[in-house]
Structures are given as C-alpha cells and as structure tokens.
C-alpha positions in Angstrom: 125.0 106.7 58.6 128.0 106.3 61.2 127.7 103.3 63.5 126.0 104.4 66.7 123.8 103.3 69.6 121.2 105.2 71.1 119.7 105.1 74.4 116.6 107.1 75.1 116.6 107.9 79.0 112.9 107.9 79.8 112.4 108.3 83.4 111.4 111.6 85.2 108.9 111.8 88.0 106.5 114.5 86.4 106.5 116.7 89.2 107.4 120.2 87.7 104.5 120.0 85.4 102.0 118.5 87.9 98.8 117.8 87.2 99.5 117.6 83.5 102.2 115.1 84.4 102.5 112.7 87.4 105.2 110.1 88.4 102.8 107.5 86.6 102.6 109.5 83.5 105.8 111.7 83.3 106.3 114.7 81.0 107.8 112.5 78.0 104.6 111.2 77.6 102.9 114.4 76.7 102.0 116.0 73.7 103.1 119.5 73.6 101.6 122.2 71.5 99.0 120.5 69.4 101.8 118.3 68.1 100.5 114.4 67.2 103.4 112.9 68.7 104.6 113.0 72.5 107.9 114.4 73.5 108.8 110.6 73.6 108.1 109.9 70.1 109.6 112.7 68.6 112.9 111.8 70.5 112.7 108.5 69.2 112.2 109.8 65.5 115.1 111.8 66.1 117.0 109.1 67.4 116.5 107.2 64.2 118.3 109.9 62.3 121.4 109.1 64.2 121.1 105.4 64.9 119.4 102.0 63.7 120.0 100.7 66.9 117.7 102.2 69.7 117.1 101.2 73.2 114.9 102.9 75.9 115.7 103.2 79.6 112.6 103.5 81.7 111.2 103.0 85.0 108.6 100.3 86.0 105.9 102.5 87.1 104.9 103.7 83.6 106.9 101.3 81.3 103.6 100.0 80.1 102.7 103.6 78.7 106.1 104.0 77.0 105.9 100.5 75.1 102.3 101.6 74.1 103.9 105.0 72.4 106.5 103.1 70.8 105.0 100.0 69.5 107.9 99.0 66.9 110.4 98.4 69.1 111.0 94.6 70.2 110.9 93.7 74.1 114.8 93.5 74.3 115.0 97.2 73.5 113.4 98.2 76.5 115.5 98.3 79.9 113.7 98.7 82.9 114.4 100.2 86.2 112.9 98.5 89.0 112.7 102.0 90.6 114.3 105.4 90.5 117.9 105.6 91.1 118.9 108.8 89.6 120.8 109.1 86.2 124.2 107.3 87.3 122.3 104.1 87.8 120.4 104.4 84.4 123.9 104.3 82.7 125.2 101.6 84.5 121.8 99.9 83.8 122.1 100.6 80.1 125.8 99.6 79.8 125.0 96.1 81.6 122.2 95.5 79.0 124.3 96.4 76.2 127.2 94.3 77.3 127.4 91.4 75.2 124.7 92.4 72.6 127.0 95.4 71.0 130.4 95.9 70.1 132.0 97.4 73.0 133.9 100.1 71.3 130.7 101.3 69.4 129.8 104.9 70.7 126.3 105.2 72.3 124.3 108.5 72.5 122.6 108.8 75.7 119.3 111.2 75.1 116.9 112.3 77.5 113.2 111.5 76.2 111.7 115.0 77.6 113.4 117.7 75.4 111.7 120.0 72.9 113.7 120.5 70.0 112.8 121.5 66.4 115.9 121.4 64.3 116.2 117.8 63.7 119.2 118.0 60.9 121.0 119.9 63.3 120.5 117.7 66.2 121.7 114.6 64.1 124.6 116.4 62.7 125.9 117.4 66.4 125.6 113.7 67.5 127.2 112.6 64.5 130.2 114.4 65.4 130.1 113.7 68.7 130.0 109.9 68.0 132.9 110.3 65.6 135.0 112.2 68.0 134.6 109.8 71.0 135.6 106.9 68.8 138.6 108.9 67.5 139.9 110.4 70.9 138.5 107.4 73.0 136.9 109.6 75.3 133.4 110.6 76.7 132.2 113.7 74.5 129.1 115.9 75.4 126.9 118.0 73.7 126.4 121.5 75.1 123.8 124.3 73.9 124.9 127.6 73.1 123.0 129.6 75.7 120.5 132.1 74.1 119.9 134.2 77.4 121.8 134.0 80.7 119.9 131.3 82.5 120.1 130.4 86.1 118.3 127.1 85.9 121.1 124.9 84.2 124.7 123.9 84.8 127.4 125.0 82.5 130.2 123.6 80.7 133.1 125.9 80.1 134.8 125.1 76.9 139.0 124.8 76.9 141.0 124.4 74.0 140.3 123.1 70.5 140.6 119.5 70.5 139.7 119.0 66.6 139.3 122.5 64.6 137.5 120.9 61.7 134.8 119.6 63.8 134.8 122.3 66.6 135.2 119.9 69.3 136.6 121.2 72.5 138.1 120.2 75.5 136.0 120.7 78.6 137.8 123.1 81.1 135.2 122.7 84.1 131.6 122.4 84.9 129.9 124.9 86.8 126.8 124.7 89.0 123.7 126.6 88.2 124.9 130.0 88.6 123.4 133.1 90.0 122.3 135.8 87.8 125.4 137.7 88.0 127.4 134.7 87.1 125.0 133.8 84.6 125.4 137.1 82.7 129.2 137.0 82.8 128.8 133.3 81.6 126.5 134.4 78.6 128.5 137.5 77.6 131.9 135.5 77.6 130.6 133.1 74.7 133.0 130.2 76.5 130.1 128.6 78.2 127.4 126.2 77.2 124.3 125.0 78.8 124.8 121.6 80.3 121.7 119.3 79.0 122.7 115.9 80.1 123.7 114.7 76.3 126.9 112.6 75.9 128.3 109.9 73.9 130.7 107.1 74.7 131.3 103.4 74.1 131.0 100.4 76.6 134.8 100.7 76.5 135.2 104.4 77.0 132.5 104.3 79.9 134.3 101.4 81.7 137.6 102.8 81.5 136.2 106.4 82.8 134.4 104.5 85.9 137.4 102.5 86.8 140.0 105.9 86.6 137.4 108.4 88.2 134.3 106.7 89.9 135.5 103.0 91.2 132.4 102.8 93.0 130.3 103.2 90.1 132.2 100.5 88.2 132.1 98.3 91.0 128.1 98.7 90.7 128.5 98.0 87.1 130.2 94.7 87.7 127.8 93.8 90.5 124.8 94.2 88.2 126.3 92.8 85.1 126.9 89.4 87.4 123.6 89.8 89.4 121.4 87.2 87.5 118.3 86.8 89.4 119.1 89.1 92.0 119.1 92.2 89.4 116.2 94.0 91.1 117.9 93.9 94.8 121.2 94.8 93.6 119.6 97.5 91.5 117.4 98.9 94.4 120.8 99.1 96.8 122.5 101.4 94.4 122.7 105.3 95.6 120.3 107.6 94.1 122.6 109.9 92.6 123.0 111.8 89.0 125.8 111.1 86.5 127.1 114.3 86.9 127.9 114.0 90.2 128.9 110.4 90.2 131.2 110.5 87.2 131.3 113.5 85.0 132.7 115.9 87.3 135.7 114.1 88.1 136.7 113.1 84.6 140.0 115.2 83.5 139.9 114.5 79.8 136.4 114.9 78.4 135.3 116.8 75.3 132.4 118.9 74.3 130.9 119.5 70.9 128.6 123.0 70.9 125.0 122.0 69.8 124.0 123.5 66.5 120.2 123.3 67.3 117.5 124.6 69.3 116.7 123.4 72.6 114.2 123.6 75.2 113.9 121.9 78.4 110.4 122.5 79.0 110.9 122.5 83.0 108.1 124.5 83.8 104.9 125.9 82.5 106.4 129.1 81.5 108.8 127.2 79.3 105.6 125.2 78.0 103.8 128.3 76.9 107.1 129.5 75.3 106.9 126.5 73.1 103.0 126.9 72.5 101.2 128.3 69.9 99.4 131.6 71.0 96.6 134.0 70.1 97.2 137.9 69.5 96.8 138.7 73.4 99.7 136.1 74.1 97.1 133.1 75.6 97.6 129.5 74.7 94.0 128.2 75.4 92.7 124.6 75.2 89.6 122.6 75.7 86.3 124.2 77.3 87.5 127.4 78.5 86.2 131.0 78.5 88.5 133.8 79.0 87.7 137.6 79.7 90.3 140.4 79.9 93.0 138.0 80.2 96.8 138.2 78.4 99.9 136.0 78.4 98.3 133.1 79.8 98.4 129.1 79.9 95.1 127.9 80.0 94.3 124.1 79.5 91.2 122.2 80.5 91.3 118.5 80.3 87.8 117.7 81.9 84.4 118.3 80.6 83.2 120.9 83.2 83.8 124.4 81.9 87.0 126.5 83.0 86.4 130.3 83.1 89.3 132.7 83.8 88.6 136.6 84.1 90.9 139.7 84.6 94.4 138.1 85.0 97.4 138.4 83.1 100.9 136.1 83.2 99.0 132.6 84.9 98.9 129.2 84.2 95.7 127.4 84.6 95.5 123.6 84.5 92.4 121.3 85.0 92.9 117.6 84.7 91.5 114.4 86.4 94.7 114.6 88.6 94.1 118.2 90.0 93.9 121.8 89.5 96.8 124.1 89.5 96.6 128.0 89.5 99.9 129.6 89.3 101.5 132.9 88.6 103.5 131.8 85.3 106.9 133.6 86.7 106.6 131.2 89.8 105.7 128.0 87.9 109.2 126.4 88.8 107.6 126.2 92.4 105.1 123.6 91.0 107.5 120.7 91.6 107.7 121.3 95.5 104.0 122.0 96.0 103.5 118.5 93.7 105.6 116.8 95.9 103.6 117.8 99.2 100.4 116.8 97.3 101.7 113.4 96.4 103.2 113.0 100.2 99.5 113.2 101.4 98.9 109.8 99.5 96.1 111.3 97.5 
C-alpha cells in the first residue's frame, strides 16, 4: 500500500432526500438498497483499501451519529466543524488538523462520504494512481468520472494533454459549470470531458503552495486557524461559506486529473436512489408497510407503523418517515431540496 492519508468529508445538510435525510441526519448516514452498511460506512471500508490513516471531517450537529457508525476510530481521527462553512473551509480545517500530525509531503485523498460505488478495486486503483502522480509532480490531482450519459447536474473537467502516458494522468484544460443539455451532449460525444465529483489528492505542502499562489485569502484562513488555540470556533465561524472549487481549484493553472476506473452515483435525488435500488418486475422498489395497486416505476418507502397505500400511479416517489411525508413525481425529485428548505425555515 503506497503511503497516503484519507480525509472523508461527511458534511451535507440532507435536504435533497428529505424526509429520509434531514440536516441532523444527512444522507451519508443512510443505508441504501437493503445494504447492511450506511454510505459513510461503505466509504470508510473503501478508504481502508487506499490508506491505513483515515480521518473523518464532520459537523457538530450530527458528529455523534458519525462516531456511532465508525466506532473503531479514535477521537483524534474526527475533525469537527463547529458549523457548516462550505468545502473550502472543510479542507482548511483538515489541513490544520493534519499539520504536525503527519508528514507534510504525504498525499491526502479527500473523499465524499455519500457517494454510491460498487467497484471497490477500481476505486482503490484510481486513488493509488492519483496519490503517486501528486507526489511525483507535486501537484493537486483530481479523480474525474467518465460520463455514461449527458448529465446536466454536474460540473465537468476538460482533459488537456497527457501528463503521464503510463498511468493516463492528464493535465486539466478547463473546468466547466453545469451545462445545459445541448452542451452536455457535446461534452459526452467528444470523450474529452469528465464529471467533476469533488475527488482530489494532494499533500499539505502541495495545498499550502497552491493556496499561496492562487488563493491567498484561503492561505490566510489556514494560518489563522493553525494559530487560533482557544478561539478556534470563532475563527472558523468567521470563514466565508464557499466551495473549494470556487475558492481554489478554478484558479490553479497546473492541476492534473485521473479518469476514474470505477462506477459512481451521486444519489442526489429519489430518482437516483431508485436507480441504485433493487426493483420488482414492475420497476417498483417497495419498503415497509406498503400496499400498491396498478403502480409502476415507483419508489415507495414507509418507515412508520401505519400503512401506506398507493394506487394507479406511475413514476412517483412516496416517502413516509417520522419527519414528514413526501409525494413527488420522480423526474421532479431534484426539487425536493428547495421544498425541504422552506419546511425547515418554518421551524417545525
């Protein structure tokens, strides 16, 4: 096993899968598709394939749940965000926590806790290549996903020249915002674009240099947090709520990417969840005390004792939990996030 550190980012507010997930119980804590392990636990098992030194960055509101799910990590391996401040602040907090604890030239792989991946060996292989490339070139190396359809819901990475032909590491030509459907079709056809799923590797030294060169404000945040002592929480809460892409990645001139050799799902909606689930011959995924009649292509989950009946519907998601009831057309399930924010705004 090549030397590497893993930081699993287990933040997220759980709005897009309401009422299955909530801000206090986000998506990565859920078990999907009858699995015994949650998305976070499966990510942790994958992380063990690429590193023996694993940290989990999570947020104060649900840190206790995270610790319960990963009981074999010591207290020092948890990095707790006082409140959500975007992925840029997460990365700064992780780098501060790792400074003085780990060699500053050892690659760190940052992983999201809530992605759904089946090909664990392919996953380990891609990160091994990314870690080695990061060390060899002293650069941040992304892992991008080969698109299998023209998706409009993800940002894209445009591949540039080959930086290493033995391991198929490319330079990054450009980042592209979430495209409209026509542009997504072009990206997909060309074969030159990868989905940007927020996977990257780089050592403390590499990140410090990148911040100094391209995001001095972020480097200032790092220095402030590093020397904050008892004022850690106040310093952190003063940070801008911004993603690592907008704060840093978009500005770096010499960044590399490895095309992933594994399957990947974001599970950003009930439509996605349904794709990952086991279905019956009518395309339905049914869970709990549920009766259906003349129902097709639907995702129905009941976590309460009282029965749920669905009749004569097609292409719907019906979710009943202690936190609420959702009935949605599955192709509109990406709108759940907006609605759940309005609900939590009413201070239930």
